[in-house]
C-alpha positions as CSV (number, residue, x, y, z in Angstrom):
1,M,-23.4,17.5,-1.2
2,G,-24.7,18.9,2.3
3,V,-23.0,16.1,4.2
4,E,-21.2,17.1,7.5
5,I,-18.0,15.4,8.4
6,N,-18.3,13.6,11.8
7,V,-14.6,14.1,13.2
8,E,-13.3,16.7,15.4
9,Q,-11.6,19.9,14.2
10,P,-7.9,19.2,13.0
11,E,-5.0,20.2,15.0
12,W,-2.5,19.4,12.4
13,P,-0.5,22.2,10.6
14,G,-1.8,23.6,7.4
15,L,-0.4,22.8,4.0
16,F,2.1,25.5,3.8
17,A,3.5,24.7,7.2
18,R,3.7,20.9,6.2
19,I,5.9,21.8,3.3
20,K,8.1,24.1,5.3
21,R,8.6,21.5,7.8
22,A,9.2,18.8,5.0
23,W,11.6,21.2,3.4
24,S,13.5,21.6,6.7
25,R,13.5,17.8,7.3
26,D,15.0,17.3,3.9
27,S,17.8,19.7,4.4
28,H,20.5,17.0,4.1
29,L,19.4,16.1,0.6
30,G,20.6,17.8,-2.6
31,I,18.4,20.7,-4.1
32,R,17.6,18.6,-7.2
33,R,16.4,15.8,-4.8
34,R,14.3,18.1,-2.7
35,I,12.8,19.8,-5.7
36,Y,11.8,16.3,-7.1
37,K,10.4,15.3,-3.7
38,G,8.3,18.5,-3.7
39,L,6.9,18.0,-7.3
40,H,5.8,14.4,-6.5
41,F,4.0,15.9,-3.5
42,V,2.4,18.3,-5.7
43,L,1.4,15.6,-8.0
44,Q,-0.1,13.5,-5.3
45,L,-2.4,16.5,-4.3
46,A,-3.6,17.0,-7.8
47,R,-4.2,13.2,-8.2
48,A,-6.1,13.0,-5.0
49,R,-8.7,15.8,-6.4
50,M,-9.4,13.6,-9.4
51,Q,-9.2,10.2,-7.7
52,L,-11.3,11.1,-4.9
53,K,-13.9,13.2,-6.9
54,A,-16.8,10.4,-6.3
55,C,-16.5,11.1,-2.4
56,N,-19.2,13.3,-0.6
57,Q,-16.4,15.4,1.1
58,V,-12.8,15.6,1.1
59,G,-10.6,17.6,3.6
60,A,-7.6,19.9,3.2
61,S,-4.6,18.5,1.3
62,P,-5.4,14.9,0.5
63,R,-2.7,12.8,-1.1
64,V,-3.1,9.8,-3.5
65,A,-0.3,7.8,-5.2
66,G,-1.3,5.6,-8.0
67,R,-4.7,4.7,-9.3
68,M,-7.3,3.8,-6.6
69,R,-11.0,2.6,-7.1
70,V,-14.0,4.5,-5.5
71,D,-17.5,2.8,-5.9
72,N,-19.6,5.2,-3.9
73,H,-23.3,4.5,-3.8
74,G,-24.0,6.2,-0.3
75,S,-21.6,8.4,1.5
76,I,-18.0,8.8,1.7
77,I,-16.5,11.4,4.2
78,I,-12.4,12.0,4.2
79,G,-10.6,14.2,6.7
80,D,-7.8,16.5,6.3
81,H,-4.2,15.5,5.3
82,V,-5.3,11.8,4.5
83,N,-2.5,9.9,2.4
84,I,-3.5,6.9,0.3
85,N,-0.8,4.9,-1.3
86,S,-2.3,2.9,-4.2
87,S,0.9,2.6,-6.2
88,W,1.1,-1.1,-6.6
89,V,-2.3,-2.5,-6.1
90,P,-5.2,-0.2,-6.2
91,T,-6.9,0.7,-2.8
92,E,-10.6,0.5,-2.9
93,L,-13.6,2.4,-1.2
94,V,-17.0,0.8,-1.6
95,T,-20.3,1.7,-0.2
96,G,-23.9,0.6,-0.8
97,R,-26.9,2.6,-0.8
98,E,-27.2,2.8,3.0
99,G,-23.4,2.7,3.3
100,R,-21.3,5.2,5.0
101,I,-17.3,5.5,5.2
102,E,-15.9,8.2,7.4
103,I,-12.1,8.5,7.5
104,G,-10.6,11.1,10.0
105,H,-7.5,13.4,9.7
106,D,-4.0,12.2,9.0
107,V,-4.9,8.7,8.2
108,L,-2.5,6.6,6.1
109,V,-4.0,4.0,4.0
110,N,-1.5,1.5,2.1
111,F,-1.9,-0.2,-1.1
112,G,-4.4,-3.2,-1.8
113,T,-6.3,-2.1,1.0
114,V,-10.2,-2.7,0.6
115,I,-12.7,-0.6,2.7
116,A,-16.3,-1.5,2.2
117,A,-19.4,-0.3,4.0
118,G,-23.2,-1.7,3.4
119,S,-23.9,0.3,6.8
120,K,-20.8,2.2,8.3
121,V,-17.1,2.0,8.8
122,T,-15.3,4.5,10.7
123,I,-11.6,5.2,11.0
124,G,-10.4,7.5,13.5
125,S,-7.8,10.4,12.9
126,G,-4.2,9.5,13.0
127,S,-4.5,5.8,12.0
128,M,-2.4,3.8,10.0
129,I,-3.6,0.8,7.7
130,G,-1.2,-1.5,6.2
131,P,-1.1,-3.1,2.8
132,H,-3.7,-5.6,1.7
133,C,-6.1,-5.0,4.7
134,I,-9.8,-5.9,4.4
135,I,-12.2,-3.7,6.5
136,S,-15.6,-4.5,5.5
137,D,-19.0,-4.5,7.4
138,V,-20.2,-7.2,5.2
139,D,-18.6,-10.8,4.9
140,I,-17.8,-10.5,1.3
141,P,-16.4,-6.6,0.3
142,E,-17.9,-6.7,-3.2
143,A,-21.5,-7.5,-1.7
144,A,-21.5,-4.0,0.1
145,A,-23.3,-2.4,-3.0
146,G,-25.5,-5.3,-3.5
147,P,-28.7,-6.6,-1.9
148,D,-26.6,-8.8,0.8
149,A,-25.9,-5.2,2.5
150,I,-28.9,-5.3,4.6
151,M,-27.1,-7.6,7.1
152,A,-24.1,-5.3,7.4
153,K,-22.7,-4.8,10.9
154,P,-20.9,-1.4,11.5
155,I,-17.2,-1.3,12.2
156,E,-15.7,1.4,14.2
157,I,-11.7,1.9,14.2
158,G,-10.6,4.2,16.8
159,K,-7.9,7.1,16.9
160,E,-4.2,6.3,16.4
161,V,-4.9,2.5,15.6
162,W,-2.2,0.6,13.6
163,L,-3.1,-2.2,11.5
164,A,-0.3,-4.1,10.0
165,G,-0.3,-5.8,6.6
166,R,-2.9,-8.3,5.5
167,V,-5.1,-7.8,8.5
168,T,-8.9,-8.5,8.2
169,V,-11.3,-6.7,10.2
170,R,-14.7,-8.6,10.3
171,P,-18.3,-7.0,10.4
172,G,-19.5,-5.6,13.8
173,V,-16.0,-5.1,15.3
174,K,-14.7,-2.1,17.4
175,I,-11.3,-1.4,17.8
176,G,-10.2,1.1,20.4
177,D,-7.9,4.1,20.3
178,G,-4.2,3.2,20.1
179,A,-4.6,-0.3,19.5
180,V,-2.2,-2.2,17.4
181,V,-3.1,-5.3,15.1
182,V,-0.2,-7.5,14.0
183,A,0.3,-8.6,10.4
184,G,-1.8,-11.3,9.0
185,S,-4.4,-11.3,11.7
186,I,-8.2,-11.6,11.5
187,V,-10.2,-9.6,13.8
188,E,-13.5,-11.0,14.9
189,S,-14.2,-9.8,18.2
190,D,-13.7,-6.1,19.8
191,V,-10.2,-4.9,20.7
192,P,-9.8,-2.5,23.6
193,P,-7.9,0.7,23.7
194,N,-4.2,0.5,23.8
195,V,-3.8,-3.2,23.3
196,M,-2.1,-5.4,20.7
197,A,-3.8,-8.1,19.1
198,S,-2.5,-11.0,17.1
199,G,-3.5,-14.2,15.5
200,I,-6.4,-16.0,13.7
201,P,-8.5,-15.2,15.3
202,A,-6.8,-12.1,17.0
203,R,-6.1,-12.7,20.6
204,L,-5.2,-9.7,23.1
205,L,-1.6,-9.6,24.2
206,P,-0.6,-7.6,27.2
207,K,-1.5,-4.1,27.3
208,L,0.9,-1.5,25.7
209,G,2.7,0.5,28.1
210,A,1.7,4.0,26.8
211,P,-1.5,5.3,25.4
212,G,-1.7,6.1,21.6
213,R,1.1,8.4,20.3
214,A,0.5,12.2,20.3
215,V,0.0,13.7,17.1
216,G,3.3,14.4,15.4
217,E,5.4,11.6,17.1
218,R,7.3,9.3,14.7
219,R,5.4,6.1,13.7
220,P,7.0,2.8,13.6
221,A,8.5,1.7,10.2
222,A,6.5,-1.4,10.0
223,L,4.8,-3.9,12.0
224,E,5.5,-6.5,9.4
225,D,8.4,-7.9,11.7
226,V,6.0,-8.8,14.6
227,A,5.4,-12.5,14.3
228,P,1.6,-13.5,14.7
229,I,0.6,-16.3,17.1
230,A,0.9,-19.4,15.2
231,P,-2.5,-21.3,14.6
232,A,-1.4,-24.3,16.6
233,A,-1.0,-22.2,19.7
234,L,-4.7,-21.3,19.5
235,A,-7.4,-22.9,21.6
236,S,-8.6,-26.1,19.7
237,R,-12.3,-25.3,20.8
238,D,-12.4,-22.2,19.3
239,S,-14.7,-22.6,16.1
240,A,-12.6,-19.9,14.1
241,T,-9.4,-21.9,14.7
242,P,-8.3,-23.8,11.6
243,R,-8.4,-27.5,12.4
244,L,-7.0,-28.7,9.0
245,R,-3.7,-27.6,7.5
246,G,-2.8,-27.9,3.9
247,N,-0.4,-27.1,1.1
248,L,-0.7,-24.4,-1.5
249,I,1.2,-25.4,-4.6
250,S,1.7,-23.1,-7.6
251,D,3.8,-21.2,-10.1
252,F,2.5,-18.0,-8.8
253,N,2.3,-16.2,-5.4
254,L,-0.7,-17.9,-3.4
255,E,-0.2,-15.9,0.0
256,E,-3.6,-14.2,-0.8
257,L,-5.3,-17.5,-1.0
258,A,-3.8,-18.7,2.5
259,H,-5.0,-15.5,4.1
260,E,-8.6,-16.0,2.6
261,L,-8.8,-19.6,3.6
262,R,-8.1,-18.5,7.2
263,A,-11.5,-16.6,7.3
264,P,-14.2,-18.9,8.5
265,D,-17.9,-18.3,7.3
266,L,-20.3,-20.9,7.0
267,H,-17.6,-23.6,6.6
268,P,-14.7,-23.9,9.2
269,A,-11.3,-21.9,8.7
270,L,-8.4,-23.8,6.8
271,D,-4.8,-23.2,7.6
272,A,-2.4,-23.5,4.8
273,L,1.3,-23.5,4.2
274,V,2.4,-21.8,0.9
275,A,5.2,-23.5,-1.2
276,P,7.6,-21.1,-3.0
277,C,6.3,-20.2,-6.4
278,D,9.7,-20.1,-7.9
279,R,10.2,-24.1,-7.0
280,F,6.8,-25.1,-8.4
281,P,8.0,-28.4,-10.0
282,Q,10.0,-29.5,-7.2
283,S,7.1,-28.4,-4.7
284,L,4.9,-30.6,-6.5
285,T,7.0,-33.8,-6.3
286,E,8.5,-33.3,-2.8
287,A,6.9,-35.0,0.3
288,P,4.8,-32.1,2.2
289,P,5.5,-31.5,5.9
290,I,3.6,-33.9,8.1
291,E,1.5,-31.2,9.7
292,A,0.1,-30.0,6.2
293,R,-1.3,-33.4,4.7
294,D,-5.0,-32.6,4.9
295,F,-5.3,-31.2,1.6
296,A,-3.4,-29.6,-1.3
297,V,-4.5,-27.0,-3.8
298,V,-2.3,-27.0,-7.2
299,W,-3.1,-24.0,-8.8
300,T,-1.2,-23.2,-12.0
301,R,-1.1,-21.2,-15.1
302,P,-1.6,-23.4,-18.2
303,A,1.7,-22.2,-19.8
304,S,3.6,-23.6,-16.8
305,A,1.6,-26.9,-16.7
306,A,1.9,-27.5,-20.5
307,P,5.1,-26.0,-22.2
308,S,3.5,-26.4,-25.4
309,F,0.7,-24.2,-24.6
310,A,3.2,-21.3,-23.9
311,G,4.3,-21.9,-27.6
312,L,1.0,-21.7,-28.8
313,L,0.5,-18.2,-26.8
314,A,3.6,-16.9,-28.4
315,G,2.1,-17.5,-31.9
316,H,3.5,-20.8,-32.8
317,G,1.6,-24.0,-33.9
318,V,1.0,-26.8,-31.5
319,D,0.7,-30.5,-32.2
320,E,-2.5,-31.9,-30.4
321,Q,-0.5,-35.2,-29.4
322,R,2.3,-32.9,-27.9
323,L,-0.2,-30.7,-26.0
324,N,-1.9,-34.1,-24.7
325,A,1.2,-35.4,-23.6
326,D,2.3,-32.4,-21.6
327,V,-1.3,-32.5,-19.6
328,D,-0.6,-36.3,-19.4
329,A,2.7,-35.6,-17.6
330,F,1.4,-33.0,-15.4
331,C,-1.5,-35.2,-14.2
332,T,1.1,-38.0,-13.6
333,R,2.9,-35.7,-11.2
334,V,-0.3,-34.6,-9.6
335,E,-1.2,-38.4,-9.1
336,R,2.0,-39.0,-7.6
337,S,1.7,-36.1,-5.2
338,A,-1.9,-36.9,-4.1
339,A,-0.6,-40.0,-2.4
340,S,0.6,-37.6,0.3
341,Y,-2.8,-35.6,0.9
342,R,-6.2,-36.8,1.9
343,Y,-7.7,-34.5,-0.6
344,V,-6.2,-32.5,-3.9
345,F,-8.1,-29.7,-5.4
346,L,-7.0,-28.7,-9.0
347,P,-8.6,-25.4,-10.2
348,T,-9.1,-25.5,-14.1
349,W,-6.9,-23.5,-16.3
350,T,-8.0,-20.0,-17.3
351,L,-6.5,-17.1,-19.0
352,P,-7.1,-13.3,-17.9
353,P,-10.0,-11.5,-19.6
354,Y,-7.5,-9.3,-21.5
355,Q,-5.6,-12.3,-23.1
356,R,-7.9,-12.6,-26.4
357,G,-5.9,-15.0,-28.3
358,T,-7.0,-14.7,-31.9
359,G,-10.2,-13.4,-31.2
360,A,-13.1,-14.7,-33.5
361,F,-10.8,-17.6,-34.6
362,D,-9.9,-18.8,-31.3
363,G,-12.3,-21.7,-30.9
364,R,-11.1,-23.1,-34.1
365,P,-8.5,-26.0,-34.4
366,G,-5.0,-24.3,-33.4
367,G,-6.7,-21.5,-31.4
368,V,-5.9,-20.6,-27.8
369,L,-9.6,-21.3,-26.8
370,A,-9.8,-24.5,-28.5
371,A,-6.6,-25.9,-27.0
372,L,-7.4,-24.7,-23.4
373,S,-10.7,-26.2,-23.4
374,A,-9.4,-29.4,-24.6
375,M,-6.7,-29.3,-21.8
376,N,-9.3,-28.9,-19.2
377,L,-11.4,-31.7,-20.6
378,R,-8.4,-34.1,-20.4
379,L,-7.7,-33.0,-17.0
380,M,-11.4,-33.7,-15.8
381,T,-11.2,-37.0,-17.6
382,R,-8.0,-38.0,-16.1
383,F,-9.4,-37.5,-12.5
384,G,-12.9,-38.2,-13.0
385,C,-12.6,-41.4,-11.2
386,S,-9.8,-40.4,-8.7
387,P,-10.8,-41.1,-5.0
388,N,-8.9,-38.2,-3.6
389,V,-8.2,-35.6,-6.8
390,F,-11.1,-33.1,-7.6
391,V,-11.1,-30.4,-10.4
392,L,-12.7,-27.1,-9.4
393,D,-14.3,-24.6,-12.0
394,A,-11.8,-21.4,-11.8
395,A,-13.7,-20.1,-14.9
396,R,-16.9,-19.5,-12.7
397,W,-14.9,-17.6,-10.1
398,L,-13.4,-15.5,-13.0
399,A,-17.0,-14.9,-14.2
400,A,-18.3,-14.0,-10.8
401,V,-15.7,-11.3,-10.5
402,G,-15.2,-10.2,-14.0
403,P,-12.3,-8.0,-14.8
404,A,-11.4,-7.5,-11.0
405,G,-10.1,-11.1,-11.2
406,S,-6.7,-10.2,-12.7
407,N,-4.5,-7.1,-12.0
408,P,-1.4,-7.1,-14.4
409,R,0.3,-4.6,-12.2
410,A,0.3,-7.2,-9.2
411,W,1.5,-9.8,-11.4
412,Y,4.8,-7.7,-12.3
413,L,5.3,-6.5,-8.6
414,G,4.3,-9.5,-6.7
415,N,3.7,-12.7,-8.8
416,M,0.2,-12.4,-8.1
417,A,-1.5,-13.9,-11.1
418,M,-5.2,-13.7,-9.6
419,A,-6.4,-10.8,-8.0
420,R,-8.1,-10.7,-4.5
421,P,-11.7,-10.9,-5.5
422,L,-11.0,-14.1,-7.7
423,V,-8.9,-15.6,-4.9
424,A,-11.9,-15.0,-2.3
425,E,-14.1,-16.8,-4.7
426,A,-11.8,-19.7,-4.8
427,A,-11.4,-19.8,-1.1
428,L,-15.2,-20.1,-0.4
429,D,-15.4,-23.1,-2.9
430,I,-12.3,-24.7,-1.4
431,R,-13.6,-24.4,2.1
432,A,-17.0,-25.6,0.9
433,A,-15.3,-28.7,-0.8
434,V,-13.3,-29.7,2.3
435,A,-16.5,-29.5,4.4
436,A,-18.3,-31.8,1.9
437,M,-15.6,-34.4,1.8
438,G,-15.6,-34.2,5.8
439,G,-19.4,-35.0,5.6
440,R,-20.3,-31.3,6.7
441,N,-22.7,-30.8,3.9
442,R,-26.4,-30.1,4.6
443,D,-29.1,-32.3,4.1
444,L,-32.5,-30.8,4.4
445,L,-33.8,-27.3,3.1
446,V,-36.5,-25.9,5.3
447,L,-38.6,-23.1,3.5
448,G,-40.3,-20.4,5.5
449,H,-43.9,-19.8,5.2
450,V,-43.3,-16.6,2.7
451,I,-41.3,-18.8,0.3
452,P,-43.3,-20.7,-2.2
453,A,-43.5,-24.4,-1.5
454,A,-42.7,-27.1,-4.2
455,G,-45.2,-26.8,-7.1
456,E,-46.5,-23.2,-6.0
457,V,-46.3,-20.7,-8.9
458,P,-48.9,-17.9,-8.7
459,E,-51.0,-17.2,-11.7
460,D,-51.1,-13.5,-11.2
461,G,-48.2,-11.1,-11.3
462,T,-45.9,-10.3,-14.2
463,D,-44.6,-12.6,-16.7
464,G,-41.2,-12.0,-15.1
465,L,-42.3,-12.8,-11.6
466,R,-43.9,-16.3,-12.9
467,D,-40.9,-17.2,-14.8
468,A,-38.4,-16.5,-11.8
469,L,-40.7,-18.5,-9.4
470,A,-41.1,-21.3,-11.9
471,D,-37.3,-21.4,-12.2
472,F,-37.0,-21.4,-8.3
473,Q,-39.3,-24.5,-8.1
474,R,-37.0,-26.2,-10.7
475,A,-34.0,-25.3,-8.6
476,L,-35.7,-26.9,-5.6
477,R,-36.5,-30.0,-7.6
478,D,-32.9,-30.1,-8.8
479,L,-31.9,-30.0,-5.2
480,E,-34.1,-33.0,-4.5
481,N,-32.6,-34.9,-7.3
482,H,-29.3,-34.6,-5.9
483,G,-30.4,-35.9,-2.7
484,V,-31.6,-32.8,-0.6
485,A,-34.7,-33.2,1.3
486,L,-37.2,-30.4,1.4
487,A,-39.6,-29.1,3.9
488,H,-42.1,-26.3,4.4
489,I,-43.3,-24.7,7.7
490,G,-46.0,-22.2,8.5
491,A,-45.8,-19.1,10.5
492,G,-45.7,-19.2,14.1
493,D,-42.7,-20.4,16.3
494,E,-40.3,-21.2,13.5
495,A,-37.4,-22.5,15.6
496,A,-39.7,-25.0,17.6
497,E,-41.0,-26.2,14.3
498,I,-37.6,-26.6,12.7
499,A,-36.3,-28.5,15.8
500,A,-39.5,-30.8,16.0
501,L,-38.8,-31.6,12.1
502,G,-35.2,-32.4,12.6
503,A,-36.1,-34.8,15.6
504,R,-39.0,-36.4,13.4
505,L,-36.7,-37.0,10.4
506,G,-33.7,-37.9,12.2
507,V,-31.8,-35.0,11.0
508,G,-29.4,-33.0,13.2
509,L,-29.5,-29.3,13.4
510,E,-26.1,-29.0,11.7
511,S,-27.4,-30.7,8.6
512,M,-30.2,-28.1,8.0
513,V,-30.6,-25.1,6.1
514,Y,-33.5,-22.7,6.6
515,I,-34.5,-19.7,4.2
516,D,-37.0,-17.0,4.7
517,A,-37.6,-13.6,3.0
518,H,-38.4,-12.1,6.4
519,A,-35.3,-10.5,8.3
520,P,-36.8,-10.4,11.7
521,T,-37.6,-14.3,11.3
522,R,-34.3,-15.0,10.0
523,T,-32.6,-13.3,13.0
524,R,-34.9,-15.1,15.6
525,V,-34.1,-18.4,14.1
526,R,-30.3,-17.9,14.0
527,A,-30.5,-16.8,17.6
528,A,-32.5,-19.9,18.7
529,L,-30.9,-22.3,16.6
530,P,-27.2,-21.4,15.9
531,A,-26.6,-24.7,14.3
532,V,-28.9,-24.2,11.7
533,F,-27.7,-22.4,8.5
534,V,-29.9,-19.5,7.8
535,P,-28.5,-17.6,4.7
536,D,-29.3,-13.9,3.8
537,W,-32.1,-13.8,1.4
538,P,-33.2,-11.3,-1.1
539,E,-36.6,-9.6,-0.8
540,D,-36.9,-9.4,-4.6
541,K,-38.4,-12.8,-5.8
542,L,-36.7,-12.3,-9.1
543,L,-33.4,-13.2,-7.1
544,Y,-35.0,-16.3,-5.7
545,P,-33.5,-18.8,-8.1
546,S,-29.8,-17.4,-8.3
547,A,-29.8,-17.0,-4.5
548,L,-30.6,-20.8,-4.3
549,Q,-28.4,-21.9,-6.7
550,G,-25.5,-19.9,-5.3
551,L,-25.6,-21.6,-1.9
552,R,-22.3,-23.5,-1.0
553,C,-23.8,-26.0,1.6
554,F,-25.2,-28.9,-0.7
555,D,-22.1,-30.1,-2.3
556,R,-22.4,-33.9,-2.8
557,A,-21.4,-36.5,-5.3
558,P,-24.1,-37.3,-8.0
559,G,-26.5,-39.8,-7.0
560,A,-26.3,-39.1,-3.3
561,A,-29.6,-40.3,-1.4
562,A,-31.7,-38.1,0.7
563,P,-31.9,-38.7,4.3
564,A,-34.3,-41.3,5.4
565,G,-37.8,-40.2,6.3
566,A,-37.6,-37.2,4.3
567,P,-40.9,-35.6,3.1
């Protein structure tokens, strides 16, 4: 496609030399085993050409095990002898229209890893990426191909870098040659060459004694055995350090949710213990550790919470009274457990998209949809007036990510009932909920001069534009009805106007949100007033209503009052 690869010429041996070397290395194996490994190697070579056909350029003898996902709207350049293991959970490469991914020679990428570029992500030759890593130059990897990619910050990973499992590399980070990042770390700032980093956020450990390994040297078997720094050992004044710690209780693996909760965004990071999923009933009734009582997330599959629902899935009839009794028994256990926590969050029960029940008849009495809806309604009714138990809408998370919300392979191989995109949506809502309970919600929305003020709907333009702006005005009024004050400022020194407005109304900067469709203005306000939340905002006015309704900073109980003196 006319795209040149931006990496050095390879010094690695050619394909036949590598096969010869592998044959010699496996000389201790029987001939049948050696032939089997050779056929497996050839199959991976053939699969790579199919799986990577959406890339702009692919080097010599790439290998792919399993099925991966390539969503290329920009440019993906892959060097020679790249090995991508996608056997258990798919590896993903995602680029936006302006995005570019460059992977050097002899790079190993393990299963479940996501590499997303709204701008540019570079991975140097000889690097090794562990399983379930996230390397994204935008806050949410799925947004790399969307309008939010305009805020992407390039990521540069040097040569001979080792990232262990479940490492997250945040936008704008540079990792130097030969660096090592320990499992479970979140890298938010640059890592110098030949340094080990560990923790949340990653902190630098003493320099490694030697530079990055020479090509052909043996790699370490795994870095999973190197323990990350415990969150409690990190400096308490660090804004990215979790100050609250909770407990995750489920009948499936929630390690991914604990990982996502530790990634701060608008709301502070949260730390969490993960109760063993094979001891779900006991974990729900046992007293939690003293250090993990700030919150609990109780996330279950409906068949585990209500045994009679499992029978319905199996095709047996279910008695409504028995189903209600099962839900009530589950709620009673949650109520007893809630006495040990400040807050308990219950995601609603959902089923994966491929589980269709009885199709068109599913909403009728005795159908799976009817039963599941009744269970969720009873759950919300039971905890509607609870002082510290809150039901979260898991169906909305599933709708936001679609089929990517479930991965049957991950369930059978790792007891992960919810895939990473859905878990990431859940983590955003849980952090927002904890922030709202702690009084960290926003009270004042300030509109920039290019944003239509309340009541301003242009008479010209297309019908679609007028409808979108009318819906935007309705969404603003809805926020007012929920206790959020609105203000509008003109062009000029926006930061000074916002500060003066907050002083006049008695509203702190940390309680204010400023939206503006002009990117340079947003950048100036962010730099001048870091306490004010300035979200990315689409240029397309048709997206104004959904952008406003999707903000996670105005959560409050119904009937909350606006701040005194609000205009």
